[in-house]
VMD Tcl script that builds the backbone (N, CA, C; Angstrom):
set m [mol new atoms 426]
animate dup $m
set s [atomselect $m all]
$s set {name element resname resid chain x y z} {
  {N N UNK 1 A -5.547 18.409 -6.748}
  {CA C UNK 1 A -6.087 17.086 -6.560}
  {C C UNK 1 A -7.540 17.202 -6.138}
  {N N UNK 2 A -8.315 16.179 -6.413}
  {CA C UNK 2 A -9.732 16.244 -6.113}
  {C C UNK 2 A -10.051 15.457 -4.859}
  {N N UNK 3 A -11.275 15.633 -4.360}
  {CA C UNK 3 A -11.762 14.928 -3.196}
  {C C UNK 3 A -12.729 13.859 -3.680}
  {N N UNK 4 A -12.571 12.620 -3.219}
  {CA C UNK 4 A -13.436 11.528 -3.652}
  {C C UNK 4 A -14.120 10.917 -2.448}
  {N N UNK 5 A -15.207 10.189 -2.680}
  {CA C UNK 5 A -15.921 9.527 -1.604}
  {C C UNK 5 A -15.881 8.026 -1.799}
  {N N UNK 6 A -15.967 7.227 -0.694}
  {CA C UNK 6 A -16.063 5.791 -0.837}
  {C C UNK 6 A -15.699 4.997 0.393}
  {N N UNK 7 A -15.925 3.620 0.347}
  {CA C UNK 7 A -15.599 2.703 1.432}
  {C C UNK 7 A -15.076 1.402 0.890}
  {N N UNK 8 A -14.444 0.600 1.732}
  {CA C UNK 8 A -13.971 -0.714 1.320}
  {C C UNK 8 A -13.563 -1.543 2.516}
  {N N UNK 9 A -13.208 -2.840 2.327}
  {CA C UNK 9 A -12.832 -3.766 3.400}
  {C C UNK 9 A -11.350 -4.066 3.391}
  {N N UNK 10 A -10.872 -4.860 4.345}
  {CA C UNK 10 A -9.450 -5.157 4.474}
  {C C UNK 10 A -9.097 -6.496 3.868}
  {N N UNK 11 A -7.821 -6.859 3.896}
  {CA C UNK 11 A -7.395 -8.127 3.320}
  {C C UNK 11 A -6.198 -8.676 4.038}
  {N N UNK 12 A -5.503 -9.594 3.396}
  {CA C UNK 12 A -4.375 -10.239 4.054}
  {C C UNK 12 A -3.146 -9.363 4.032}
  {N N UNK 13 A -2.171 -9.754 4.831}
  {CA C UNK 13 A -0.923 -8.996 4.907}
  {C C UNK 13 A 0.225 -9.787 4.313}
  {N N UNK 14 A -0.082 -10.660 3.386}
  {CA C UNK 14 A 0.949 -11.475 2.764}
  {C C UNK 14 A 1.827 -10.615 1.889}
  {N N UNK 15 A 3.114 -10.813 1.990}
  {CA C UNK 15 A 4.069 -10.022 1.225}
  {C C UNK 15 A 4.279 -10.577 -0.163}
  {N N UNK 16 A 5.167 -9.927 -0.902}
  {CA C UNK 16 A 5.448 -10.271 -2.290}
  {C C UNK 16 A 5.954 -11.693 -2.442}
  {N N UNK 17 A 6.664 -12.184 -1.449}
  {CA C UNK 17 A 7.232 -13.515 -1.549}
  {C C UNK 17 A 6.402 -14.553 -0.806}
  {N N UNK 18 A 5.183 -14.172 -0.394}
  {CA C UNK 18 A 4.305 -15.092 0.299}
  {C C UNK 18 A 4.484 -15.063 1.803}
  {N N UNK 19 A 5.451 -14.296 2.301}
  {CA C UNK 19 A 5.667 -14.212 3.732}
  {C C UNK 19 A 4.846 -13.085 4.310}
  {N N UNK 20 A 4.507 -13.191 5.566}
  {CA C UNK 20 A 3.754 -12.125 6.208}
  {C C UNK 20 A 4.698 -11.085 6.767}
  {N N UNK 21 A 4.172 -9.873 6.956}
  {CA C UNK 21 A 4.946 -8.819 7.576}
  {C C UNK 21 A 5.813 -8.077 6.587}
  {N N UNK 22 A 6.739 -7.280 7.134}
  {CA C UNK 22 A 7.608 -6.480 6.296}
  {C C UNK 22 A 9.048 -6.678 6.705}
  {N N UNK 23 A 9.931 -6.351 5.805}
  {CA C UNK 23 A 11.359 -6.363 6.085}
  {C C UNK 23 A 11.870 -4.959 5.927}
  {N N UNK 24 A 12.757 -4.536 6.765}
  {CA C UNK 24 A 13.338 -3.206 6.638}
  {C C UNK 24 A 12.535 -2.191 7.423}
  {N N UNK 25 A 13.097 -1.032 7.588}
  {CA C UNK 25 A 12.500 0.007 8.395}
  {C C UNK 25 A 11.251 0.568 7.765}
  {N N UNK 26 A 11.251 0.807 6.480}
  {CA C UNK 26 A 10.117 1.443 5.842}
  {C C UNK 26 A 9.184 0.441 5.174}
  {N N UNK 27 A 9.266 -0.816 5.531}
  {CA C UNK 27 A 8.386 -1.818 4.971}
  {C C UNK 27 A 8.879 -2.416 3.670}
  {N N UNK 28 A 10.073 -2.095 3.273}
  {CA C UNK 28 A 10.588 -2.647 2.027}
  {C C UNK 28 A 11.584 -3.743 2.326}
  {N N UNK 29 A 11.730 -4.626 1.386}
  {CA C UNK 29 A 12.782 -5.626 1.492}
  {C C UNK 29 A 14.076 -4.946 1.082}
  {N N UNK 30 A 15.116 -5.179 1.829}
  {CA C UNK 30 A 16.382 -4.544 1.477}
  {C C UNK 30 A 17.192 -5.466 0.583}
  {N N UNK 31 A 18.021 -4.867 -0.239}
  {CA C UNK 31 A 18.904 -5.663 -1.084}
  {C C UNK 31 A 20.251 -5.739 -0.405}
  {N N UNK 32 A 20.983 -6.778 -0.722}
  {CA C UNK 32 A 22.274 -6.919 -0.075}
  {C C UNK 32 A 23.436 -6.484 -0.944}
  {N N UNK 33 A 23.154 -6.153 -2.201}
  {CA C UNK 33 A 24.202 -5.667 -3.072}
  {C C UNK 33 A 25.251 -6.713 -3.383}
  {N N UNK 34 A 25.003 -7.961 -3.051}
  {CA C UNK 34 A 25.974 -9.030 -3.265}
  {C C UNK 34 A 25.958 -9.469 -4.714}
  {N N UNK 35 A 26.446 -10.657 -4.958}
  {CA C UNK 35 A 26.649 -11.149 -6.313}
  {C C UNK 35 A 25.376 -11.397 -7.090}
  {N N UNK 36 A 24.217 -11.217 -6.473}
  {CA C UNK 36 A 22.972 -11.456 -7.169}
  {C C UNK 36 A 22.383 -12.811 -6.854}
  {N N UNK 37 A 23.079 -13.614 -6.085}
  {CA C UNK 37 A 22.532 -14.895 -5.669}
  {C C UNK 37 A 21.972 -14.747 -4.274}
  {N N UNK 38 A 20.988 -15.579 -3.981}
  {CA C UNK 38 A 20.321 -15.468 -2.698}
  {C C UNK 38 A 20.516 -16.759 -1.928}
  {N N UNK 39 A 20.987 -16.636 -0.709}
  {CA C UNK 39 A 21.082 -17.786 0.176}
  {C C UNK 39 A 19.775 -17.926 0.930}
  {N N UNK 40 A 19.634 -18.950 1.710}
  {CA C UNK 40 A 18.424 -19.158 2.494}
  {C C UNK 40 A 18.220 -17.973 3.417}
  {N N UNK 41 A 17.076 -17.318 3.283}
  {CA C UNK 41 A 16.742 -16.201 4.150}
  {C C UNK 41 A 17.355 -14.875 3.740}
  {N N UNK 42 A 18.186 -14.821 2.707}
  {CA C UNK 42 A 18.815 -13.573 2.301}
  {C C UNK 42 A 18.084 -12.934 1.142}
  {N N UNK 43 A 18.296 -11.651 0.944}
  {CA C UNK 43 A 17.702 -10.932 -0.174}
  {C C UNK 43 A 18.755 -10.782 -1.262}
  {N N UNK 44 A 18.336 -10.912 -2.496}
  {CA C UNK 44 A 19.253 -10.776 -3.621}
  {C C UNK 44 A 19.234 -9.369 -4.170}
  {N N UNK 45 A 19.886 -9.184 -5.299}
  {CA C UNK 45 A 19.979 -7.859 -5.896}
  {C C UNK 45 A 18.899 -7.614 -6.938}
  {N N UNK 46 A 18.071 -8.599 -7.228}
  {CA C UNK 46 A 16.996 -8.419 -8.201}
  {C C UNK 46 A 16.013 -7.367 -7.683}
  {N N UNK 47 A 15.486 -6.515 -8.565}
  {CA C UNK 47 A 14.581 -5.440 -8.128}
  {C C UNK 47 A 13.355 -5.923 -7.338}
  {N N UNK 48 A 12.922 -7.150 -7.545}
  {CA C UNK 48 A 11.728 -7.612 -6.820}
  {C C UNK 48 A 11.937 -7.560 -5.310}
  {N N UNK 49 A 13.179 -7.624 -4.868}
  {CA C UNK 49 A 13.470 -7.565 -3.446}
  {C C UNK 49 A 13.242 -6.162 -2.881}
  {N N UNK 50 A 13.101 -5.181 -3.758}
  {CA C UNK 50 A 12.854 -3.813 -3.326}
  {C C UNK 50 A 11.366 -3.497 -3.218}
  {N N UNK 51 A 10.504 -4.429 -3.646}
  {CA C UNK 51 A 9.062 -4.189 -3.556}
  {C C UNK 51 A 8.636 -4.117 -2.095}
  {N N UNK 52 A 7.848 -3.127 -1.781}
  {CA C UNK 52 A 7.366 -2.890 -0.428}
  {C C UNK 52 A 6.257 -3.892 -0.115}
  {N N UNK 53 A 6.493 -4.790 0.823}
  {CA C UNK 53 A 5.513 -5.813 1.180}
  {C C UNK 53 A 4.211 -5.215 1.706}
  {N N UNK 54 A 4.294 -4.055 2.333}
  {CA C UNK 54 A 3.078 -3.423 2.849}
  {C C UNK 54 A 2.171 -3.042 1.684}
  {N N UNK 55 A 2.713 -2.529 0.617}
  {CA C UNK 55 A 1.920 -2.092 -0.533}
  {C C UNK 55 A 1.572 -3.255 -1.446}
  {N N UNK 56 A 2.388 -4.276 -1.490}
  {CA C UNK 56 A 2.300 -5.316 -2.519}
  {C C UNK 56 A 1.001 -6.115 -2.540}
  {N N UNK 57 A 0.307 -6.267 -1.429}
  {CA C UNK 57 A -0.968 -6.995 -1.422}
  {C C UNK 57 A -1.933 -6.292 -2.365}
  {N N UNK 58 A -2.667 -7.034 -3.195}
  {CA C UNK 58 A -3.529 -6.411 -4.218}
  {C C UNK 58 A -4.503 -5.360 -3.694}
  {N N UNK 59 A -5.138 -5.599 -2.563}
  {CA C UNK 59 A -6.092 -4.607 -2.046}
  {C C UNK 59 A -5.357 -3.355 -1.596}
  {N N UNK 60 A -4.224 -3.520 -0.909}
  {CA C UNK 60 A -3.470 -2.342 -0.466}
  {C C UNK 60 A -2.900 -1.570 -1.643}
  {N N UNK 61 A -2.450 -2.275 -2.660}
  {CA C UNK 61 A -1.977 -1.606 -3.873}
  {C C UNK 61 A -3.121 -0.808 -4.497}
  {N N UNK 62 A -4.314 -1.378 -4.535}
  {CA C UNK 62 A -5.479 -0.682 -5.090}
  {C C UNK 62 A -5.817 0.559 -4.275}
  {N N UNK 63 A -5.731 0.449 -2.955}
  {CA C UNK 63 A -5.995 1.604 -2.081}
  {C C UNK 63 A -4.971 2.692 -2.347}
  {N N UNK 64 A -3.705 2.324 -2.368}
  {CA C UNK 64 A -2.642 3.309 -2.581}
  {C C UNK 64 A -2.790 3.987 -3.944}
  {N N UNK 65 A -3.107 3.205 -4.968}
  {CA C UNK 65 A -3.272 3.775 -6.313}
  {C C UNK 65 A -4.446 4.738 -6.351}
  {N N UNK 66 A -5.551 4.352 -5.748}
  {CA C UNK 66 A -6.735 5.222 -5.744}
  {C C UNK 66 A -6.466 6.512 -4.980}
  {N N UNK 67 A -5.792 6.404 -3.848}
  {CA C UNK 67 A -5.515 7.593 -3.038}
  {C C UNK 67 A -4.421 8.471 -3.638}
  {N N UNK 68 A -3.592 7.902 -4.505}
  {CA C UNK 68 A -2.481 8.675 -5.075}
  {C C UNK 68 A -2.950 9.767 -6.031}
  {N N UNK 69 A -4.164 9.673 -6.499}
  {CA C UNK 69 A -4.666 10.654 -7.473}
  {C C UNK 69 A -5.655 11.645 -6.862}
  {N N UNK 70 A -5.736 11.682 -5.537}
  {CA C UNK 70 A -6.671 12.578 -4.869}
  {C C UNK 70 A -6.087 13.066 -3.554}
  {N N UNK 71 A -6.658 14.127 -3.025}
  {CA C UNK 71 A -6.229 14.608 -1.710}
  {C C UNK 71 A -6.740 13.691 -0.615}
  {N N UNK 72 A -7.992 13.262 -0.757}
  {CA C UNK 72 A -8.587 12.323 0.183}
  {C C UNK 72 A -9.808 11.688 -0.456}
  {N N UNK 73 A -10.193 10.534 0.086}
  {CA C UNK 73 A -11.357 9.820 -0.435}
  {C C UNK 73 A -12.189 9.330 0.737}
  {N N UNK 74 A -13.484 9.353 0.568}
  {CA C UNK 74 A -14.362 8.819 1.592}
  {C C UNK 74 A -14.314 7.297 1.538}
  {N N UNK 75 A -14.376 6.680 2.704}
  {CA C UNK 75 A -14.256 5.233 2.828}
  {C C UNK 75 A -15.227 4.494 1.904}
  {N N UNK 76 A -16.486 4.910 1.897}
  {CA C UNK 76 A -17.488 4.206 1.067}
  {C C UNK 76 A -17.156 4.293 -0.416}
  {N N UNK 77 A -16.697 5.447 -0.860}
  {CA C UNK 77 A -16.310 5.608 -2.262}
  {C C UNK 77 A -15.155 4.669 -2.610}
  {N N UNK 78 A -14.159 4.633 -1.739}
  {CA C UNK 78 A -12.999 3.772 -1.978}
  {C C UNK 78 A -13.425 2.306 -2.000}
  {N N UNK 79 A -14.267 1.911 -1.058}
  {CA C UNK 79 A -14.770 0.527 -1.015}
  {C C UNK 79 A -15.428 0.140 -2.326}
  {N N UNK 80 A -16.299 1.008 -2.803}
  {CA C UNK 80 A -17.023 0.720 -4.037}
  {C C UNK 80 A -16.101 0.758 -5.261}
  {N N UNK 81 A -15.150 1.655 -5.253}
  {CA C UNK 81 A -14.217 1.795 -6.373}
  {C C UNK 81 A -13.340 0.563 -6.535}
  {N N UNK 82 A -12.817 0.047 -5.418}
  {CA C UNK 82 A -11.921 -1.109 -5.534}
  {C C UNK 82 A -12.653 -2.431 -5.309}
  {N N UNK 83 A -13.953 -2.347 -5.113}
  {CA C UNK 83 A -14.831 -3.522 -5.068}
  {C C UNK 83 A -14.443 -4.534 -4.006}
  {N N UNK 84 A -14.422 -4.065 -2.753}
  {CA C UNK 84 A -14.164 -4.936 -1.617}
  {C C UNK 84 A -15.199 -4.664 -0.525}
  {N N UNK 85 A -15.220 -5.512 0.481}
  {CA C UNK 85 A -16.148 -5.332 1.597}
  {C C UNK 85 A -15.602 -4.299 2.583}
  {N N UNK 86 A -16.490 -3.810 3.438}
  {CA C UNK 86 A -16.071 -2.874 4.486}
  {C C UNK 86 A -14.972 -3.486 5.360}
  {N N UNK 87 A -15.194 -4.735 5.773}
  {CA C UNK 87 A -14.237 -5.362 6.691}
  {C C UNK 87 A -12.879 -5.580 6.029}
  {N N UNK 88 A -12.871 -5.967 4.757}
  {CA C UNK 88 A -11.604 -6.178 4.055}
  {C C UNK 88 A -10.859 -4.856 3.907}
  {N N UNK 89 A -11.562 -3.811 3.509}
  {CA C UNK 89 A -10.919 -2.503 3.377}
  {C C UNK 89 A -10.393 -2.025 4.724}
  {N N UNK 90 A -11.204 -2.194 5.760}
  {CA C UNK 90 A -10.784 -1.748 7.095}
  {C C UNK 90 A -9.485 -2.409 7.519}
  {N N UNK 91 A -9.380 -3.702 7.290}
  {CA C UNK 91 A -8.167 -4.435 7.677}
  {C C UNK 91 A -6.943 -3.907 6.925}
  {N N UNK 92 A -7.095 -3.704 5.628}
  {CA C UNK 92 A -5.962 -3.211 4.836}
  {C C UNK 92 A -5.620 -1.767 5.171}
  {N N UNK 93 A -6.631 -0.955 5.410}
  {CA C UNK 93 A -6.379 0.442 5.779}
  {C C UNK 93 A -5.623 0.496 7.099}
  {N N UNK 94 A -5.977 -0.379 8.037}
  {CA C UNK 94 A -5.280 -0.407 9.321}
  {C C UNK 94 A -3.800 -0.728 9.111}
  {N N UNK 95 A -3.496 -1.676 8.238}
  {CA C UNK 95 A -2.104 -2.019 7.946}
  {C C UNK 95 A -1.368 -0.820 7.347}
  {N N UNK 96 A -2.016 -0.140 6.400}
  {CA C UNK 96 A -1.407 1.028 5.761}
  {C C UNK 96 A -1.240 2.175 6.755}
  {N N UNK 97 A -2.206 2.335 7.651}
  {CA C UNK 97 A -2.124 3.387 8.659}
  {C C UNK 97 A -0.982 3.091 9.641}
  {N N UNK 98 A -0.857 1.839 10.074}
  {CA C UNK 98 A 0.213 1.458 10.995}
  {C C UNK 98 A 1.591 1.659 10.362}
  {N N UNK 99 A 1.679 1.512 9.045}
  {CA C UNK 99 A 2.940 1.726 8.342}
  {C C UNK 99 A 3.232 3.210 8.135}
  {N N UNK 100 A 2.257 4.053 8.434}
  {CA C UNK 100 A 2.435 5.491 8.254}
  {C C UNK 100 A 2.140 5.963 6.841}
  {N N UNK 101 A 1.486 5.126 6.038}
  {CA C UNK 101 A 1.216 5.457 4.641}
  {C C UNK 101 A -0.129 6.143 4.431}
  {N N UNK 102 A -1.079 5.894 5.319}
  {CA C UNK 102 A -2.430 6.436 5.165}
  {C C UNK 102 A -2.846 7.131 6.452}
  {N N UNK 103 A -3.526 8.257 6.291}
  {CA C UNK 103 A -4.097 9.001 7.415}
  {C C UNK 103 A -5.608 8.798 7.366}
  {N N UNK 104 A -6.216 8.478 8.506}
  {CA C UNK 104 A -7.656 8.265 8.606}
  {C C UNK 104 A -8.251 9.415 9.399}
  {N N UNK 105 A -9.273 10.049 8.829}
  {CA C UNK 105 A -9.965 11.147 9.495}
  {C C UNK 105 A -11.431 10.767 9.632}
  {N N UNK 106 A -11.967 10.900 10.858}
  {CA C UNK 106 A -13.364 10.572 11.106}
  {C C UNK 106 A -14.077 11.829 11.581}
  {N N UNK 107 A -15.303 12.022 11.084}
  {CA C UNK 107 A -16.106 13.177 11.472}
  {C C UNK 107 A -17.574 12.858 11.187}
  {N N UNK 108 A -18.433 13.723 11.630}
  {CA C UNK 108 A -19.855 13.583 11.336}
  {C C UNK 108 A -20.237 14.589 10.265}
  {N N UNK 109 A -21.066 14.150 9.348}
  {CA C UNK 109 A -21.694 15.029 8.366}
  {C C UNK 109 A -23.172 14.977 8.713}
  {N N UNK 110 A -23.663 16.060 9.313}
  {CA C UNK 110 A -24.997 16.014 9.891}
  {C C UNK 110 A -24.940 15.049 11.067}
  {N N UNK 111 A -25.794 14.046 11.039}
  {CA C UNK 111 A -25.797 13.049 12.113}
  {C C UNK 111 A -25.124 11.749 11.694}
  {N N UNK 112 A -24.534 11.737 10.517}
  {CA C UNK 112 A -23.935 10.505 10.003}
  {C C UNK 112 A -22.412 10.531 10.116}
  {N N UNK 113 A -21.856 9.444 10.638}
  {CA C UNK 113 A -20.384 9.375 10.709}
  {C C UNK 113 A -19.792 9.143 9.324}
  {N N UNK 114 A -18.677 9.779 9.069}
  {CA C UNK 114 A -17.964 9.613 7.804}
  {C C UNK 114 A -16.494 9.393 8.095}
  {N N UNK 115 A -15.847 8.618 7.225}
  {CA C UNK 115 A -14.420 8.354 7.341}
  {C C UNK 115 A -13.765 8.721 6.024}
  {N N UNK 116 A -12.701 9.536 6.105}
  {CA C UNK 116 A -11.935 9.910 4.930}
  {C C UNK 116 A -10.526 9.350 5.070}
  {N N UNK 117 A -9.962 8.984 3.945}
  {CA C UNK 117 A -8.615 8.430 3.894}
  {C C UNK 117 A -7.753 9.288 2.990}
  {N N UNK 118 A -6.502 9.429 3.359}
  {CA C UNK 118 A -5.566 10.208 2.546}
  {C C UNK 118 A -4.176 9.609 2.696}
  {N N UNK 119 A -3.380 9.725 1.652}
  {CA C UNK 119 A -1.986 9.301 1.740}
  {C C UNK 119 A -1.206 10.334 2.537}
  {N N UNK 120 A -0.304 9.869 3.358}
  {CA C UNK 120 A 0.637 10.761 4.026}
  {C C UNK 120 A 1.757 11.065 3.029}
  {N N UNK 121 A 2.612 12.002 3.362}
  {CA C UNK 121 A 3.773 12.278 2.504}
  {C C UNK 121 A 4.628 11.022 2.369}
  {N N UNK 122 A 4.805 10.309 3.472}
  {CA C UNK 122 A 5.576 9.064 3.444}
  {C C UNK 122 A 4.896 8.032 2.541}
  {N N UNK 123 A 3.567 7.976 2.599}
  {CA C UNK 123 A 2.815 7.051 1.758}
  {C C UNK 123 A 2.964 7.377 0.281}
  {N N UNK 124 A 2.930 8.653 -0.049}
  {CA C UNK 124 A 3.114 9.060 -1.449}
  {C C UNK 124 A 4.509 8.672 -1.949}
  {N N UNK 125 A 5.525 8.907 -1.110}
  {CA C UNK 125 A 6.894 8.522 -1.489}
  {C C UNK 125 A 6.995 7.008 -1.660}
  {N N UNK 126 A 6.423 6.257 -0.730}
  {CA C UNK 126 A 6.492 4.795 -0.793}
  {C C UNK 126 A 5.789 4.270 -2.039}
  {N N UNK 127 A 4.638 4.866 -2.380}
  {CA C UNK 127 A 3.917 4.427 -3.576}
  {C C UNK 127 A 4.721 4.767 -4.827}
  {N N UNK 128 A 5.292 5.950 -4.872}
  {CA C UNK 128 A 6.125 6.355 -6.009}
  {C C UNK 128 A 7.303 5.395 -6.172}
  {N N UNK 129 A 7.966 5.070 -5.064}
  {CA C UNK 129 A 9.099 4.140 -5.107}
  {C C UNK 129 A 8.643 2.761 -5.577}
  {N N UNK 130 A 7.503 2.312 -5.091}
  {CA C UNK 130 A 6.965 1.004 -5.468}
  {C C UNK 130 A 6.712 0.947 -6.976}
  {N N UNK 131 A 6.068 1.986 -7.498}
  {CA C UNK 131 A 5.777 2.035 -8.935}
  {C C UNK 131 A 7.077 2.080 -9.737}
  {N N UNK 132 A 8.081 2.788 -9.241}
  {CA C UNK 132 A 9.379 2.839 -9.927}
  {C C UNK 132 A 10.010 1.452 -10.019}
  {N N UNK 133 A 9.920 0.683 -8.940}
  {CA C UNK 133 A 10.468 -0.674 -8.954}
  {C C UNK 133 A 9.673 -1.531 -9.936}
  {N N UNK 134 A 8.357 -1.405 -9.939}
  {CA C UNK 134 A 7.538 -2.165 -10.895}
  {C C UNK 134 A 7.924 -1.830 -12.331}
  {N N UNK 135 A 8.173 -0.557 -12.591}
  {CA C UNK 135 A 8.582 -0.154 -13.944}
  {C C UNK 135 A 9.911 -0.799 -14.322}
  {N N UNK 136 A 10.856 -0.809 -13.377}
  {CA C UNK 136 A 12.143 -1.456 -13.654}
  {C C UNK 136 A 11.938 -2.945 -13.949}
  {N N UNK 137 A 11.060 -3.574 -13.183}
  {CA C UNK 137 A 10.788 -4.994 -13.408}
  {C C UNK 137 A 10.143 -5.240 -14.768}
  {N N UNK 138 A 9.157 -4.445 -15.118}
  {CA C UNK 138 A 8.423 -4.679 -16.360}
  {C C UNK 138 A 9.224 -4.230 -17.576}
  {N N UNK 139 A 10.149 -3.312 -17.404}
  {CA C UNK 139 A 11.021 -2.884 -18.492}
  {C C UNK 139 A 12.176 -3.862 -18.692}
  {N N UNK 140 A 12.339 -4.774 -17.740}
  {CA C UNK 140 A 13.425 -5.743 -17.837}
  {C C UNK 140 A 14.781 -5.172 -17.467}
  {N N UNK 141 A 14.777 -4.017 -16.798}
  {CA C UNK 141 A 16.063 -3.422 -16.417}
  {C C UNK 141 A 16.260 -3.606 -14.916}
  {N N UNK 142 A 17.297 -4.340 -14.527}
  {CA C UNK 142 A 17.564 -4.617 -13.102}
  {C C UNK 142 A 17.981 -3.445 -12.302}
}
mol reanalyze $m
mol bondsrecalc $m
mol representation Tube
mol addrep $m
């Protein structure tokens, strides 16, 4: 994997269904394995219920996708790559870091501070699982 440079801002924490926060231990919505119907407040068996709300926000999905193809990326490079502000990227990175999906490393290069971001092993697994669910959804296979 290669090393990339970049920065970006944070965004909202709205989940796939418009709700804030996450459901389940690892940030995913759990399925109930029931008949496929959903009552008020319950999750159904449709694959969309398996989408990880932490990853599902467009900026966080962009961060996870960009980091999935590299060992680490500099904050400024990531910001410019996904075309967001520093503050927006920072907010989303904090959410991903709190979920255990992203590791943030800060250091000085000469006299300048630098921030690098990398997916954790858990983050790589979560992104892989998320993409698998998206594939099931887009292939039309429940």
